N, C-alpha and C positions, 0 to 999 in steps of 0.2 A: 728267540724265545721259540717262535712257532716251528721253527725249523727242528729246534732241538726235540720238541714234542713229537714232531715226525718221525725224527729216525731214532728217538733214545733206544727203542726196543727192537730196532730194525737193523740199525748200521752202528756197531760201538765206536769205530774210528770218526763217523760222520759226527755222531753225539759227542765227543770229545772237542772234536773241532767248534762246532758249534757253542759248547760250553766255554771254550776259551775265548772265543769271540766276544759271547755275551760279557763276560767279566773285563775285556779290554775296553769296551766301548761304553760300559758303566765307570769305569774309574776316570775316562775322559768327560763324561758328562758330570760327574760328581753330585748325581742325585740320589739322595737316602732311598726313597723308593726303587730306584733302578738297582741300585748297589744290593739293596736287600734282597731283590729278585735274582739278582746275578749269583750271588752267594747260595741261594735256595737251588739254583739250577746245577751249579758246581757240585754241591753236597749230594744231589740226585745222581750226578753222574758216577760219583765216587763211591755211591751207597751201591748201585749198581755193579760196581766193579769189587765190591766186598772190600773197598777201603773205608771200614767204619768209623774208625778214630779222626780220620782227616775229614769226612763226610759230616762228622759231629761239630767240629770246631767250625765248618762252613755255617752251618745249620744255626749255631749261637752268634755268628756275625751276620747273618741275615736277620733273625730276630731284634738285634740291637738295632740295626738301620732302619728296619720298618717301625720300631717303636718311635725312633725320633722322628720319623716320617709321619706318625700319628695314622698310619695306614691300619685301620682295622682288620680288614679281610687278610691284608698282608700278617698281622701278627698271629691272627687267628690259625692260619696255615703254617707258620712258623713254629707254632707250638706242636702240631700235629706231626712236623718234620722231625721236631726234637724228640716227641715220643716215640716214634717209628724209630728213631736212631738208636734211643736208649735200649730199645728192645734187642736191637744186634749185637749188645754187651751183656745182654741177660740183667739189665737194672729196672726190674719189672716195675718196681713202685715209682721211679722216675719217668718211666714212660706211661704208666697210667694216668699219674700227675698231670703231665703234660698234654696228654690226650684229653683228660678231662676237661683242661684249661681249653683246648681248642673246640671243644663240644659247647662249651659256656661262652666263648667268644662268639662262635656262629650263631648260637641261639642269642645273644643280646643284639647283634646286628639284624635278624629276622625281626625282633621284637620293633624293629624301627621302621617295620613296612617298607624294605627297598624295592625297588622296580628294577626292571631289564636285566642288565647284567649283573649287578650287585646281588638282585634276588637270586640268579643261579648260582653264583659262586657260595654265597652262603649257604643254599642247600646242598650245594655239593660238598662243601666242608663239613656240614653237619652230618653228611651221610659217611663221608670217609672216616670222622673222629669215631662214629658209632662201630664201623666195622674194624679200626685199629683197636677201639677198646676191647673188643670180642677177641680180639687176638692175644692182647695180654692175659686176659683170663683162660684162653686155652692154653696158653704156655705154662700157666701154673696151675693148671686142671679145676678150675673152677667152672667147671661147663655148665651149670644153669645159669651163670652170668654171660658165659661166653655166648650162649643160645640166646639170651634174652637180647643183648646188643647186636648180635649179627642177625636175628630177625628183625628188629627194630631197623637196621640200616637196609636190609632186603625191601622192607615197606616202603622205605622213600624212593629206593631205586625203581620199583614197580610205578610208584606215583609219577616219577619224572620221566620214565620211558626210557632210561639209559640202558640199551643193551649190553654194554660193555660192564657197567656196574652188575647188573643182574647176575652176568656169567661170572663175576668174579664172587659174589656174594654165596650163588649156587655152589661153586667150587669148594669155599671156604665151609659151607655147611657140609657138603659131603664130607671132607676131611675131618670136620667135627664129629659127624656121626659115626666115622670109622673109629677114631679114637675112642669114641665113648662106647664102642662095641656093637654099633648097630648097621651091620653090614649093608643089609636091605635098603636102610633109607639112606645111607652115604651113596651106593649105587644109583639111586633116583635122581639125586641130586647132580651127582657126575654126567649123568645122561642129559637133564635139562643145561649143564654148563656147555656140554659137546654142541648141542643142538644151536644154541645161541653162537658158540665160537666160529662153527662150520658155515653159518649165514652170514656172520660179521665176524671175520678174523681179527684176533687182534694176538699177535705173535708170541709175546712173552707171556700171557695169560693161558694161550692156547696151550703152549709147550708144558707149563706147568701143569694143567689139567689131565693132559695127556698122560705124563709121567706118572701123577698120582694115580688117575684112574686104571692105567696099565699094571701097577703092582698092589691093587686092591686084592686081599686074599679073600676067597669067597664068592668074588664076583662071576657074572655068567659068562665073562669073555673067554674065548679059545684063545689056547697058545699062539697060535698063529696070529690072531688079532692083537695079542699083546705085544708081540713082536714088532708089529707093524707100526703101533702106535709109538713104541719106544723110537723106533727107527725116524719116523715122523718128527717126533720131538728133536731128536738130535738134529736133524736136519735144520730145524728152526732156529736151533741155539748156533749152528755153524754159519746159516745165512746171516743172523745177526751180529756175528764176529763177537759173539759172548763167551769169553774164554771161562769164566767161573761156570755159567751154566753147561757148557760142552763138557769140562771135567766131571760135573756131578752127573750126568746124563752116561757119560762112558764107561765110569766105574760105576754105576748101578746096574748096567747092562753087564759088566763083567761079573759082578757079584752073583746077580739073579741067575745069568744063563752061562755062567763057567762050565759047567757039564755038556752044554748044547754047543758052546761055541768052538769053530774050527781052531785050531794052534795059531795059524798064519792071522786069523781075525782077532785071536787076543793079543798076539802080540802087536798088531797095528795100533789096536786100541790103547795099550799100554804105553807103547811109545809116544804117541799123540798125548796122551796124559800127562806124563813125564815132561814131555816139553812145555806143556802150558803151565804146569804147576812152577818148574822152575823160571819161565819165562814172564809170569805174571804175580809170582811171589803170591801164590796159592797154596801155603804151607798147610792150610786146614785140612787139604784132600790128602795128607801124605800117608795118614795112617791107615785110611781104605786102600790108598794106592800098594802099599808095601805088603797089606795082607792078600792082597790078589796077586800081586807081582810074587809073591812067594809060593802060591800054590800053582802058578804059572810054570815057575822055576822047576816045582816037584814033577810036574807033569812032563818037563823036558828031561828029568834025570838029574839037574844041575843042583845036586841037595846043598851043597857048601852055600850057594849063593841064596837057595833057598831059606837055608839056616841062619845067614847074616840078615836078610831080610825081614825073617821072622823075629830075630834079636831086636830089630830096630823098631819093627811093628810093637814089640811087646814094651819097649822103652815108652815110646808114644802112647801106647794104649795105658800105661800106668799114670801117665801124666793128664790122659783125657779123663781116666777113671777118677782120678783126683779132682780133676774140673768138674767132672759129673756130680761129685759127691756135694763139692762145695755149690754146685747149682743146686741140687736137690736141697741143700739147707737154707740156701737163699730163697728159694722157691717155698718150703716150709715155712720159714720164717714171714715171708710175703701174705701167704696163703693165711697163716694163722693170724696174722696183724689184720688182715682184711676181714676174715670171718668174725673176729672180735670186734671190728669197728661197725661191721653190718649187724652183729648182734646188739650192740651198745647203741647203736642208731634205731635198731627195732624196740629196744626197748623204750627210749627215750621217744620214738614215734608213738609206742603203746601207751607210755605215761600221757605226753600230750594229747592223745585221743582220748584218754582216761580222765583229764581234765577238762577237754572240751565236752564231752559226754555229760560231765557233772553240771559244766555250766550249759550246757545244753538243756541238761533236766530241769536246771532252776528255773531258765529261760521259759521251759514248757509249763512248769508250776504256776510260773507267775502269770504267764498268758493264760492258764486256764483258771487262776483265781480271777484275774480281769473278766473272761469269759463269764464265770459263773456269777460274778457280782453284777454284770451287765444284765445277764439272764434275768437274775433277781429282779434289778432295778426294772428290767422292762417288764416283768410280770407284776409287782407292784403300780407302775404306772399304768398298764393295762387294766389292772382291776381297780385302780383310782379312777381310771377315765370310765370305765363301765359303772363305777358307784356314783360318779358325778354326773353322768348320763342320766342314770335311773333316778337320781335325786332331783336332778333338774326336772324329769319328767313329771316325777311326782308333785313337785311344786307347781310346775305349769298346770298339772291336772287341779290340784287344790286351788290355784288362782282361778281357774276357770269354773270351778264349782262357786267359790265365794263371789266371783262375778255375776253368775246367773244369780245367785241369793240377793246381792245387791240390786240386781236389776228387778227380781219380784219386789223385794223391799221398796224400791223407788217406786214401781207402779203402784204397790198398796198405797204408800206414802201420797201418791199423786192422787188416787182415789178417795183417800181420808180428807187431804187437802180441800178436794173438789166438794166432798159433802160439806166440811167444814165451813165452805166458802158460801155454798147454798143454804146452809143453817144461818149463817150471820145474815147474809141477805134476806132471808123470810124472815128474821128476827126484828132486823132494821125496819123491814116493810111495816110488820105488825105493830111495831113502836111507833112509827109513823101516822099509821091508822087511828091507834089509841089515843096518841097526841092529839088527833085532829078531833076524836068523837070526845074525850073524857074532859072534864074540867082540868084546869091546873092545880098543882098543889097549893097555890097561893089563894085559889078560890077556895077551894076545900077547907084551907085550914082558916079562912075567913067566918065560913060558917060550921066548921067543925072543928075547933080547936083542940089540941092535944091529938091531934090526926096523923096519920102518914100514909103513905102510899107504897105498894109492894108490887113489884113486877115481876111476874113469873110467866117467862115463855113456855107454853104448853107443851112445846117437845123437850123442854129440860126438866120440868118439876112434874111429878105426877100426882094426880088427884085433882078435886076441883075445889076445894076448901081449906085453909088452914087456920088455927086459933093463935092468939097473939095474947099475951099478958103484958099488960101494960099500967103500973101504978095501981093496980086494984080494980082497974076498969076493964070488962070485958067489950072489946069492940067486934062488931061482926063486919067482915068486909066482904063484898060481893067482887070476883075478880072475873073480868071478861077471859076468854079465851084468845088465842092468837088468832082466831079467824073473826075476831070481833063480837062474837055471839057470848055474851057474858051474862 
């Protein structure tokens, strides 16, 4: 497999030898994984030789074997190979579907956070899928989508540091810009690709870039430089033993530079082209060959041969024109389908966005309500707190005043109690003195019947005399004061 990779674009015969060897040993091992890869390599070889139908069959077998082996990366790559194969048949919808499956499969692998070689293969697979999806959109002239996917592919190539991948992306972008009518941008990207290829040559890619750039109309290339580039591209295809590529370059040289080429040179190139077309079953080039061959015979004066060649050319052109009309209808249908799909997806996305916006607005309104209520509650809490603090302060102040008043009252009460005690003590003292000096009530009653004693403390009753009436008898009573002087 490694040797096939080394010689696929360098030596066609060796590439075929290694492709056959891979298939032989894979059948001996009877491993689903190895069989799946073997059919992939054989499909690549046949695809390089323009054997598109047989190549497609091998890619299907590769997918089936790798599914049985549960090889996730192998399945992702098989989808990409099938997508590329369907593009060869102008089956654009099938091609796009398979490339999208390849892209999704690689992204799913990357979501599992692989490491080492598994990570590199998945990243490479994702980049290839993006590039191939861009190719499909370019074929159906949906340039906005083509640019979108090709620039995404270039971004990953730059990130990975793959010089070969960057060169392929730059070259593809150059072709895209040329088809889009932006010649200046096209030349800029061709120059970027050429610079990479010259320092890191990849024969097949370099040859294709040389051919595309040399035929770019409106470029700054001189006529001499264009010829040099085409000759270099032709030599690369010859060295690679790439019959398909060699015929393609030879006929392009004959068509573009017909008037500038010598008759001998034209004759040599046309003979070589005819031999390769017959030996390699490259019938797709017959139309271009007959057109140049008819002009060549007209130059030689062989008008009958030129006429018959022109008749054959018109027959093939009628078929190719019909094929082109069918192709245009297919492209139109696919383009219309995809545009409607994207339009409907856009409407659905807008509808989902509107629903999300409505939900978002409701969520915001709810959050705002919660915030407003929270703010109001916080304000009420703060006001209540200040009121409580103020009330508590007033209460504490009033309690302090009451405490001060109570203290004064207690002090006054203590003074009164002290005075009352002093008065009581004085009265009791005077009573004891009087009791010692004056006769008792029994002694008085013995001498003065119907008499009584009246005790009046000095500090309690004012005045020195008091009259009492008792049964019509007037009795005078001298009362001693509290000091005993009565």
